[in-house]
C-alpha positions in Angstrom: -54.3 76.0 30.4 -53.1 72.9 32.2 -53.9 69.2 31.9 -53.3 66.9 34.8 -54.2 63.5 36.2 -53.5 64.7 39.7 -56.4 64.9 42.3 -57.6 68.5 42.2 -59.9 70.5 44.4 -60.7 73.4 42.0 -62.0 75.8 44.6 -59.0 75.2 46.8 -56.6 75.5 43.9 -58.2 78.8 43.0 -57.7 80.1 46.5 -54.1 79.0 46.4 -53.7 81.2 43.3 -55.3 84.2 45.0 -58.9 83.7 44.1 -58.5 84.9 40.5 -60.9 82.4 39.0 -60.4 79.0 37.5 -62.6 76.7 35.4 -62.2 73.0 34.8 -63.3 70.0 32.9 -62.9 66.8 35.0 -64.8 64.4 32.8 -61.6 62.4 32.1 -59.7 61.5 35.4 -56.4 61.1 33.5 -56.8 64.4 31.6 -58.3 67.0 33.8 -58.4 70.3 32.0 -57.9 73.5 34.1 -58.1 77.0 32.7 -58.1 80.5 34.0 -61.6 82.0 33.8 -62.4 84.8 31.3 -61.3 87.7 33.5 -58.5 85.9 35.3 -54.9 87.1 35.0 -53.4 83.8 36.0 -50.6 82.7 33.6 -50.1 79.2 32.4 -46.8 79.1 34.3 -48.5 80.1 37.6 -51.2 77.6 37.0 -48.8 74.7 36.3 -46.7 75.6 39.3 -49.7 75.8 41.6 -50.9 72.4 40.3 -47.5 70.8 41.1 -47.6 72.2 44.7 -51.3 71.4 45.2 -52.5 68.8 47.6 -56.3 68.5 47.3 -58.3 68.5 50.5 -61.9 67.4 50.5 -64.0 68.0 53.6 -67.2 66.2 54.0 -69.9 68.4 55.5 -71.2 67.4 58.9 -74.8 66.5 59.5 -75.3 69.8 61.2 -73.9 71.6 58.2 -76.2 69.7 55.8 -79.2 70.5 58.0 -78.2 74.2 58.3 -78.1 74.4 54.5 -81.9 73.8 54.5 -82.5 75.9 57.6 -82.7 73.2 60.3 -80.9 72.4 63.5 -80.3 68.9 64.9 -82.7 69.7 67.7 -85.4 70.8 65.2 -85.0 67.6 63.3 -85.3 65.5 66.5 -88.6 67.3 67.3 -89.9 66.8 63.8 -89.1 63.1 63.9 -90.6 62.6 67.4 
């Protein structure tokens, strides 16, 4: 278990630890709680070290990505709006 006020991208942090599974409670920005998931073998020491080295990267999906998530292309949307 680790508690941090650092900006965290939980999915990214999990990948940095080898994709072993993390869960978190980010309700308090100053005390973000991060824990290994039930079947994870990540140690507290590994988790704390990974958090210290972590630089969160958040990528906003493009319009094309958002449309693709609902099965549309930009061209299809243009036709529908015409």
